Each structure stands twice: as structure tokens, then as C-alpha cells.
ROLUM-157325 format. One record per atom (N, C-alpha, C, O, CB): x negated, y negated, z; residue in one letter. Coordinates in steps of 0.05 Angstrom, whole numbers, plus 5000, padded with zeros to 4 digits. Each point is the difference from the previous one (the first is absolute). Glycine has a CB too. Layout:
XYZA/...
END
This chain:
845155634824M/501049875034M/496849774998M/498050084989M/505250515054M/496949204967N/498349845000N/498150045043N/501050015022N/503149624923N/493250385048P/498650075014P/501749845030P/501849835001P/493450264957P/503150065064I/501849895030I/497849785004I/497750065005I/504850425025I/498349324968K/498849735011K/500449905030K/498949795007K/501750104946K/500750215061L/501849865023L/500250235019L/500950214989L/502349434981L/496150395061F/500750205017F/501249915026F/498649885016F/497950374963F/506349815025A/501149835020A/500350255027A/500350255002A/502749354958A/496950295049S/499950215029S/501549945030S/499149825014S/496150254966S/507050085028D/501349915023D/498349965028D/498249884989D/505650354987D/495649785041I/497950035015I/500850195022I/498850215004I/499549344982I/503950345032D/500650245026D/500950254987D/501649984981D/500249695057D/497450544970G/500850344994G/498650044963G/500450184985G/505949845054G/492649834959T/498450014970T/497049894999T/498250165006T/506649764973T/494749925018F/497849934996F/498450025032F/497850124996F/504149604958F/498550215072V/498650075031V/501150215000V/501950054985V/497649575044V/499450534988N/499950225010N/502349955035N/500349785011N/493750344956N/506950065041D/501750065025D/497749755019D/500649774994D/501950914999D/496449335017K/498949885011K/499149654999K/499449845017K/500050664984K/501149454967K/499849744995K/497649944984K/499449764999K/503050165040K/495650324942T/497149945001T/500650094966T/502350044992T/494550085069T/501549894928F/499450054974F/495650064993F/497849935009F/508249684984F/495350604981N/496449994997N/499249804993N/501049894980N/498450475008N/499249565020Q/497849764986Q/498149924990Q/499449774992Q/501850205025Q/497650264982K/498050094991K/501250124966K/498549974981K/499250125075K/504850044939L/501150064984L/501549754984L/500450014975L/499450425052L/500949354987F/501949924989F/497749734998F/501049804991F/504350495026F/491949704991Q/498349804976Q/498950084978Q/499449834984Q/499649975045Q/500550494966A/500350124975A/501249904978A/499149914979A/500750395045A/503249754988T/501650054986T/501049674984T/500849964977T/500150555057T/498649284988L/499949674981L/498150014983L/500549954976L/500649745058L/495150444978D/498349884984D/501050034980D/500049824984D/496850215036D/504750344971E/499750114971E/503849894993E/501250214994E/493950355010E/505949314995M/503749904996M/497949624993M/500749864981M/505050575074M/492249504961N/498749744996N/499050074964N/500949904980N/497249975083N/500050294940F/498950044982F/502450054967F/499649994976F/496050195068F/506249874969N/502450054974N/501849824991N/502250034989N/497850345025N/498649434994H/503249835008H/501950035009H/501949924987H/497549994992H/501250205047Q/502150125005Q/501149875032Q/498449935017Q/499850514949Q/503649565036F/501649865020F/500850245025F/501250214995F/500849414964F/497050315070F/501650065028F/502449915011F/499449775006F/496950275003F/505750004995V/502749805006V/500250225029V/499250245001V/504049544939V/498050075083A/500050075018A/503849915010A/500849785008A/492650204993A/508150254995A/502849855001A/502250185024A/500850235006A/498449584933A/501049995065S/500950125033S/502749705014S/501149794995S/491950515019S/506749925004G/502849785015G/498349865025G/501249935020G/503950424972G/492449635006R/498249895023R/499449704992R/498849984978R/498850505032R/502949334999S/499649604995S/497150084984S/498650215000S/503849425056S/497150084931Y/497249994987Y/497450105019Y/497950114994Y/504249484979Y/499050305052N/498449975024N/498750285006N/497650035000N/505549595019N/499550654987G/499850165009G/498750184980G/498450175009G/505049705022G/497050104941I/498750064985I/496349984995I/498650194995I/506549744996I/494149845012A/497349895005A/498850085021A/497650005002A/503649674978A/500950435041Q/498950155014Q/497950264994Q/497650045002Q/506349755016Q/498050334974V/498550334983V/497949914978V/498150165003V/506850164997V/494749534983F/498649914981F/497749804999F/498649934982F/505350195006F/496249775050K/498349814997K/497249984993K/499149784995K/504050175029K/495450304977N/498150074984N/499250034969N/497850034991N/502850095048N/501649884950Y/499249944974Y/501249754981Y/499849964975Y/499450525032Y/502249385014M/501149724983M/499049864986M/500849904978M/500850065047M/495950014991H/498149754986H/498850154972H/499749874980H/498549865071H/500850604950K/498650064982K/501250014968K/499149954977K/498850265064K/505449944975Y/501150094973Y/502649794999Y/500349805013Y/498050774988Y/503749564976N/502549805000N/501650245004N/500350184984N/499049374981N/501650435055I/502350135024I/502249954991I/500549895021I/497450065017I/504850024946S/501949965003S/502250075022S/500450235009S/497749754953S/503049845045F/502850165018F/502249824991F/500549774993F/497250415058F/503450074953V/502650064991V/501849925029V/501450205005V/497050234954V/502249355065S/500950085025S/503349965013S/501549874985S/493450055017S/505650125011Q/503450015009Q/501150224988Q/501050145017Q/499749374985Q/499650574978N/500050204988N/501449824977N/502349964992N/497550475044N/497249484957G/501049914963G/500949685004G/499849854981G/503150704999G/498149315050A/500449774998A/497749765003A/500449765004A/503650475009A/493349914982S/498649795006S/497850184980S/499550244999S/502249485056S/497350104933V/496850124976V/497949845001V/500449755001V/502150424959V/495249925041Y/497549855002Y/498050144988Y/499550225010Y/501849585028Y/497150104939V/497749994990V/497649835009V/499949765005V/503150374965V/494750075029D/497749815014D/500949785025D/498649805000D/499250234950D/503749995065G/501349835020G/501349894996G/501149915020G/496850084994G/503149934958K/502449854992K/502150044996K/500250104978K/497649765011K/504750125024N/502850024997N/501049914970N/499449784991N/500950135062N/501550314933I/499549884974I/503050165001I/500650134980I/493449774996I/508050085048F/503050054997F/501250075028F/499250205011F/500249964939F/502249705061R/500650065021R/503550045005R/501149984978R/494149795030R/506250275008S/503249965000S/499650035025S/498650175010S/504150014950S/498749615056S/500649985028S/502049865004S/500849794990S/495350245021S/505350185012I/503050005001I/500149675012I/498549835009I/503050795001I/501149394984D/502349715004D/499149975034D/499750185017D/505949954943D/494249675041P/499349905029P/502249945024P/499650035024P/496949794948P/505750085015E/501550135000E/501750225017E/501049985022E/496749824949E/502450415011L/500650235003L/497850105023L/501250075021L/501049974930L/495549975049L/498050055015L/500749865027L/499750145020L/497149924939L/503949745043E/501049885033E/501850115010E/500250055024E/499049584969E/503350424980K/502450155016K/499750265012K/501050045022K/501549754948K/495650465014V/499250215009V/498750025023V/500350205014V/499949894949V/497949675045F/497549975019F/502749955025F/500550235008F/493849504958F/507150115045Y/501850015019Y/502150215009Y/501250035022Y/497849564965Y/501150534995I/503250294996I/498450175003I/501050175015I/502949744948I/493650155029L/499150235014L/499950185026L/500150245002L/498649564970L/501149965052P/500350095029P/502550075002P/500150145020P/496949594999P/506050254968E/501549925004E/502250304987E/502450065002E/495149345004E/499450754976L/502050234985L/501550245017L/501149805009L/495750134953L/504250285050S/500750235011S/497450135013S/499550055023S/504649984944S/494950005014I/497250035002I/497749994985I/499250124980I/503050045041I/496349605001K/497949884990K/497650134991K/499550235007K/502349505018K/496750134958P/498450124987P/497150115022P/499549835017P/502849864936P/496250525048D/497750025021D/498549794992D/499749825016D/500050664993D/499249524962R/498349684992R/500149944979R/500250154981R/496749865044R/503049684977I/500949864983I/497849794993I/499049855017I/505650274999I/494749884953I/497949834995I/500349874968I/499850114979I/497350205057I/503349404970F/499949794973F/497549944985F/498449835008F/504949955015F/496250434948E/497650004990E/499149714983E/501949984984E/498850565015E/498449344999G/498749844980G/496850134993G/499050195011G/504149365007G/495550274958D/497950034991D/496150065016D/497850104997D/506849624973D/497450095049L/496349885027L/501950135024L/499150205012L/497849134974L/504950595019S/501250115035S/502350234996S/501350064980S/498449405045S/500450655000T/502450145000T/500949865035T/498549965019T/500250584942T/504349415036Y/501249905020Y/501950255018Y/501150174986Y/498649344984Y/500750515051A/500650145017A/501849835021A/498749885017A/497350424970A/507149675013P/500849925013P/499250065029P/498750215001P/504049754962P/497849935064D/499950035026D/501750175015D/499750125021D/498749514974D/504750344981Y/500950235022Y/500550225005Y/501750095015Y/499149694988Y/497050364976Q/499850255009Q/497550045019Q/498449855011Q/503950294947Q/498350135041Q/497850205022Q/496949835005Q/499549874980Q/502750694996Q/496649435035K/497449834995K/497450304998K/497950004989K/504149425046K/499450804981S/498350264992S/500550114968S/498450174991S/502049975062S/501949784931K/499850074971K/498449854987K/498550044981K/505550105018K/496549645016L/497949734976L/496750085001L/498349854991L/505249645025L/495950754996N/496950015002N/500250224975N/498349974983N/499749915076N/503950334938K/498950204977K/500549824982K/500250154980K/500850355032K/499349274978M/499849844970M/497549994986M/499650024976M/503649685042M/494650255005N/498049914986N/498450194980N/498249924985N/501949795055N/500750494962T/498350184977T/500949904978T/498549954980T/501050485041T/503049544980Y/499849904965Y/500649704990Y/500249924977Y/501650575013Y/498549325037N/499649684995N/498649875022N/501049935022N/503250034953N/492850015016P/498949865017P/499749775000P/498049905009P/500650394994P/503249564987K/500249745011K/503149965014K/501849934985K/494549894977K/504250235064L/503150005007L/499549785011L/497849915007L/504250534999L/501049434998E/500149785027E/503050135004E/501750084984E/495049365007E/503150545031I/502949815024I/501149834991I/498849794994I/499550235042I/504450024961I/501249734997I/502850005014I/501150215006I/496249704949I/503649895048H/503149955022H/501649964988H/502150105008H/496649715024H/501450044946N/501249754980N/499750074976N/497750054995N/501449615030N/503050394950F/500150064973F/497449774987F/498450034981F/507750165020F/494449555019S/498449754981S/496950045005S/498449834992S/505749775013S/495350595006E/497150045010E/498850244972E/497950135002E/503249795066E/500350074913I/498950144974I/499849874983I/501749904986I/499550425020I/496549674993K/497949764981K/499150034970K/498449854989K/499650105055K/503850334941E/499650014974E/501150204987E/501450145014E/495249664993E/503350264967P/502150074993P/500750385004P/498250154992P/501049344976P/503150635042I/500250235012I/500550104970I/501449884983I/500350065073I/496650354941E/501650174980E/501550195012E/502250034990E/494649924979E/502650205051K/501050235010K/500550005035K/498549905016K/499150314938K/505149945052I/501049985022I/499450305005I/501150174986I/502449415011I/494250525027A/499950245000A/501650155032A/499849905022A/495550004940A/505950295035L/502550105025L/498850325004L/499250154982L/506449524998L/494650385050F/499150165013F/501950215016F/499250055023F/497549594975F/505550484993W/501750225021W/498650185009W/498550084983W/505149914998W/496150105040K/499050315009K/502550205013K/501450025020K/493549744993K/504250434946G/502550235018G/502250004981G/501650184997G/497749725056G/500549834933I/503549954983I/499949974981I/497849914994I/504249905029I/499450224958D/499349944967D/499749774995D/502049864995D/500350444989D/495949615016Q/498749764996Q/501249894977Q/501149795005Q/494850355015Q/504249944953K/501149854979K/503049955008K/500749775002K/496050444963K/504949965038L/503149965010L/499549745020L/501249794995L/500850795005L/496949445014M/499649735028M/499949724981M/501749825000M/494550485042M/501249734942A/499649734983A/501949994990A/501649885015A/494550094975A/505650154979E/502349984993E/502249905020E/501449814993E/496950514978E/501949805054E/502749935019E/499649625000E/501749824995E/498350755047E/497649424965L/498649655004L/500949834976L/501549815001L/493750345022L/503949934961I/500249904969I/503350004998I/500649785010I/494450454965I/506849875020S/502750065014S/500849775004S/500849824985S/498650565038S/500149675014K/501249835022K/499449744994K/501849825001K/497850515034K/497949634960T/499249714992T/500449794974T/499749774994T/497550465033T/503449954966K/501449994965K/498749764983K/501049814989K/504350355028K/492149934984I/496949944988I/500450084974I/501850175000I/495049925041I/502249854934K/500350014978K/496850004983K/498349875012K/506749905000K/494550324971G/498150044988G/497950175011G/497950034987G/503449604997G/499050465032V/498450255014V/499950235009V/501350085020V/498249674985V/498450454976R/500650265020R/498950155021R/499349855019R/501950184948R/498450185036A/499150215025A/498650304979A/501150174986A/504049645060A/492350134960T/498850144992T/497650165027T/499449895021T/502149814928T/497650605042S/498550085019S/496749884989S/499249984977S/504550485039S/495049485008S/497749835003S/497750194993S/497849924992S/504349775045S/498650604967G/497750165002G/498050025021G/497850124998G/503049824963G/499949935059Y/498550115024Y/501950005030Y/498949955022Y/496449854951Y/507350265024G/501649995025G/501649854997G/501550035020G/495950065004G/503949664955A/501449815019A/502049944968A/499750184983A/495949555069A/505750114941I/501949984989I/499449624989I/500849805013I/502550695019I/495549504948D/500449764990D/501449834981D/500250084976D/497050065041D/504249574993I/501949884986I/498649774987I/499349805013I/504450355016I/495849904939I/499649824983I/502249934983I/502450055003I/493450095001I/502949724974N/502349874979N/500650174978N/498450104984N/500249455024N/503750464993R/501150264980R/499049954970R/500249794987R/504550295042R/494350144964G/499250044959G/496949925009G/499049894981G/506249884976G/492950245068I/497750025008I/498350315005I/499449975024I/502649574993I/497550604979S/498050184998S/497249984992S/499349794988S/504450365007S/494250085012K/497050034998K/500650144965K/498050084990K/499650025076K/504749934920A/500249914971A/500349804984A/499849974976A/501250315032A/499849545015I/500049684982I/497649885010I/498549884985I/506750005013I/494550145021G/496349865003G/498150084978G/498649844987G/501450225065G/500050264945L/497950144983L/500749754969L/498449844990L/501750845035L/502849384967Q/501149884975Q/498949705005Q/498649984979Q/506150345012Q/494849415023K/499549875010K/497249904999K/499349784990K/504450395026K/494450044999L/497750014997L/497950214965L/497649974995L/504449925070L/499450264923G/499650054973G/501249774982G/499350044977G/500750455034G/501249334992A/500149744982A/498249805004A/499649844982A/504550245014A/494849915025Y/498549785006Y/496550174995Y/497849895002Y/506649815038Y/496250554952L/496750114999L/500350064966L/498350024983L/500350275075L/503449744942G/499450024961G/501650365001G/499950134979G/493349515005G/507850455037L/500050295000L/503250094996L/501949875008L/493550165025L/504950254951H/502450024994H/500650225025H/498250025016H/501649844927H/502750325061H/500650225023H/499150324987H/500150215013H/504549475009H/494650284949D/498250244990D/497550055003D/498750194991D/503849774984D/496549745047Q/497249995003Q/499650075023Q/497749955010Q/501549744963Q/502850455043M/499549955033M/501450245007M/501750114987M/498349355023M/499050605016A/500550215010A/500149995031A/498849795006A/499350394952A/502649915057A/501649955035A/499950315004A/500250214987A/504149335013A/495150345037F/498950265014F/503049935024F/500049775007F/492650274985F/509350095017G/502149975024G/500950275018G/499750244996G/502249394973G/499050245050D/500650235017D/502850055009D/501150215008D/494549715005D/505449814985G/502650015006G/502649764982G/499449854981G/497750345069G/505549834962E/501949834984E/499449805002E/502149885001E/501050335000E/494649605002N/499949704991N/497949984979N/499649794989N/501950035057N/497250414946D/498550094979D/501850074980D/499049974978D/497550165048D/505849974974L/501150124977L/500749774970L/500350104978L/502050275065L/497749384959E/501049844978E/497049974992E/499550004976E/505649755039E/493250225002M/497249984984M/499050234988M/498349964983M/500649735046M/502150594978L/498550224989L/502650104971L/499550164982L/497250015077L/504849744945Y/501649964976Y/500049864977Y/500750054977Y/500950035052Y/496849594987Y/499449814978Y/497250124983Y/500150064976Y/502349505056Y/495750444980V/498050124981V/499750224981V/502250064992V/496649775037V/499450314961A/499450094978A/498950335006A/500250214987A/499049244994A/499450505048H/497650165011H/500850035035H/498549935019H/497249834938H/507750395048P/499649945028P/499650245023P/501350214994P/501749394991P/495650415034F/498850195016F/502050025020F/500549785011F/494750144978F/506050285020V/501450055023V/497950195031V/499950244997V/504949754958V/494149935063M/498250065020M/501950335006M/502450025006M/495449375016M/500950764976P/500450295021P/501550075022P/501550195004P/494849804986P/502849715029N/501250005025N/503149824999N/501550015019N/493050045003N/505949854965A/502649824984A/500850215009A/498850225004A/500949464952A/503850225051P/502950225008P/501450154974P/499749864980P/501749795060P/499850544957D/500050144984D/501349874981D/499450054976D/500150295051D/503449404982F/500949924991F/498949854975F/501149994979F/501050125061F/495149744968I/498449904980I/499150154978I/500549944977I/498549845054I/499250514981K/498850144982K/501850074964K/499649994976K/498150205080K/504449894965R/503350034979R/500149904979R/501050094979R/501649895051R/496049724975E/500049934973E/499249904981E/501049834984E/500750215031E/495550114985F/498350014980F/499250275003F/500950175015F/497849374984F/498850494979S/499350304987S/497550065015S/499349855018S/502650104932S/496850255045G/498350145012G/497549864995G/498549975020G/504150434977G/496349484969E/498849905001E/499549665014E/498249844998E/502250584971E/501849575042Q/500449735010Q/499149985037Q/500049825017Q/504550114938Q/495250265046I/498850055033I/497549935001I/498650094982I/503950295030I/496149405013A/497949974999A/498350255013A/500950175015A/500649354982A/496250474994L/498250215001L/499050055032L/499150225007L/499449664941L/501849925067S/500450205031S/501649775015S/500849794989S/494250565017S/505449715027D/502049865005D/498449715011D/497949964988D/505750505022D/497249355010N/498749805007N/498850025020N/499449805013N/502950004967N/497150525031N/498549995027N/496650154977N/497950015013N/507650135045N/494549934917H/497950044987H/499349954976H/499250144981H/501250085044H/500049484978D/499349844981D/501749994962D/499349934978D/495950165062D/506149984967G/502550114983G/500249814967G/499750094977G/503350035080G/497749544952V/498649814984V/497949994996V/499650134980V/502649695027V/495950085002L/496850084992L/499750164982L/499349904978L/499550075059L/501450334963K/500350194989K/500950024974K/498450044982K/501850065058K/502849874954T/500749944983T/498749694977T/499649944976T/504050395058T/496349604986I/498949704973I/497350134987I/499550004976I/502049455055I/496650664992D/498550064987D/500050144975D/499249894979D/499750055058D/502150304962K/501250214981K/501149794974K/499150044977K/502750365066K/499649434961L/501649824982L/497249864985L/499550034976L/505749875059L/493449964983I/498049794981I/498350164997I/498149844998I/502549725016I/498450664982T/497050224999T/501150174975T/498350154990T/499949945069T/504949904927K/500450264992K/497849854974K/499250144981K/506950145039K/
END
């Protein structure tokens, strides 16, 4: 089997702890070792480019950290976009104006591009304040025409309701085609183009870097990580992942610790120092 050249990690519930921080000293040492070995670190998240960059801003200029953002809909290498799967603008506009008319309107609604996140003003202002953690460049808009960039993802959140069921109902009622609903990994449902996943993002990234899936390891804790974990030759599930996720993998494919105890970095360190 080929040596591991690429380590991809989900962020929320996987790389960062429950306080949304991580062990920066250990990460620095790990990146230095990976850089010496000509290995790549990849952040693979449901977050946008700017949402991921907010986490790794202190390391992006020194290290070539690649991003698989928007659950695989956008891929960046050294700050350069190499792949994007944006949603059809006509479909987006239809969804934008029909969401307030649903029998159960989502508590939070955002349309995400790589550079900015757009929140329709027909939702409660108090709900918008909770979005800044994941969306550092948030714009409140009244009309769809105010969106000025390609949109890769619609993120929706319903409190106390089967969110995936509601998202599927939206897709059915609007008769929009070519998209699917998937878990965001941090409490929302993402609508992205059908056929897009973190696995596709890694596939595009691997083709660009000249790497095969048997040279890749990946870490995740949620439903939106499954395709990525199935794709790579070295999958690792977090101990804090739900049981239905952990049942898909064997004992040796469980990370050494959970997200609150540097599980990703400890496991990578063991793999690169063998």
C-alpha cells in the first residue's frame, strides 16, 4: 500500500474541540513534520472558504493547507480555486422566494458563496447573530439580486424538527432538480448539487496534486463525512461520532482520542512517525 501523502480532516466535532479551538502548538509541530515529509493537510468541511480560513488563518501563508469547502462543492489549493460546483441561479432564486411560504419556515437560512454568506432579511434578526461563528462575512439582503457571486450551498436549520425531512420536502414542493440535502456537520442541513460530496472534493484535489485515494487518510464524525471516509484508503472516525457512524468502521479505524483531546493530531502524529 502506498504511504499516506494527504491527511483530510473535517472541522466541527472532529478537528476543533467543543469550544471551537484546537491545540495550536501540536498542530504547528505536526505541520512542520508533514512539510518535511512532503505531506498535505486538507480541511474538509461544510464551511465556506472564509469560514475555514478563519480557523487556519495563522498557518495559511506558511503552509500549503488545502480546503475542500461547502461539503465538496469548492476546492482550494494554496488559495487558488481548482474546482467549483455552483447551484443554478434560477433554482436559487426560486428557493429564495419560496422559503418564507413553507408551512414551517426554517429558523435560519443562508446562501453561501466562497467569499460571502447571504442571509435573507425575512428571517428573525436574533437568529442571524448566531451565524457569525461559521460565516465571518455575513451580508443581510432583501432581494435575490443582491447576491453577487456563485452560490455553492444553501444552509437551512429547523429547531426541534427532522431537518433532513423538511429539506427533502422543500425540494419536492419546489420541484427543483439536480440538488440533494445532506447534514452540514454542525446542526443544519445543506442543499448542494447532486453528486457533490467531500469525496468528490478529495477526488478533484487528488487529481490536481497527482495523488490516488490509497495515499489519503481522512477524519470525520458526521453523516456528511461518510462519502469521504469510504473514499480514502485510511479512514478514521472520531470516538465522539454517533454510533451509526462508528458501526461503519472497524476498531483500528477509530481515532486515538475525541475532538476534545486532540484526536486528529494525535492520530496523524502516530501515522507520520511510524
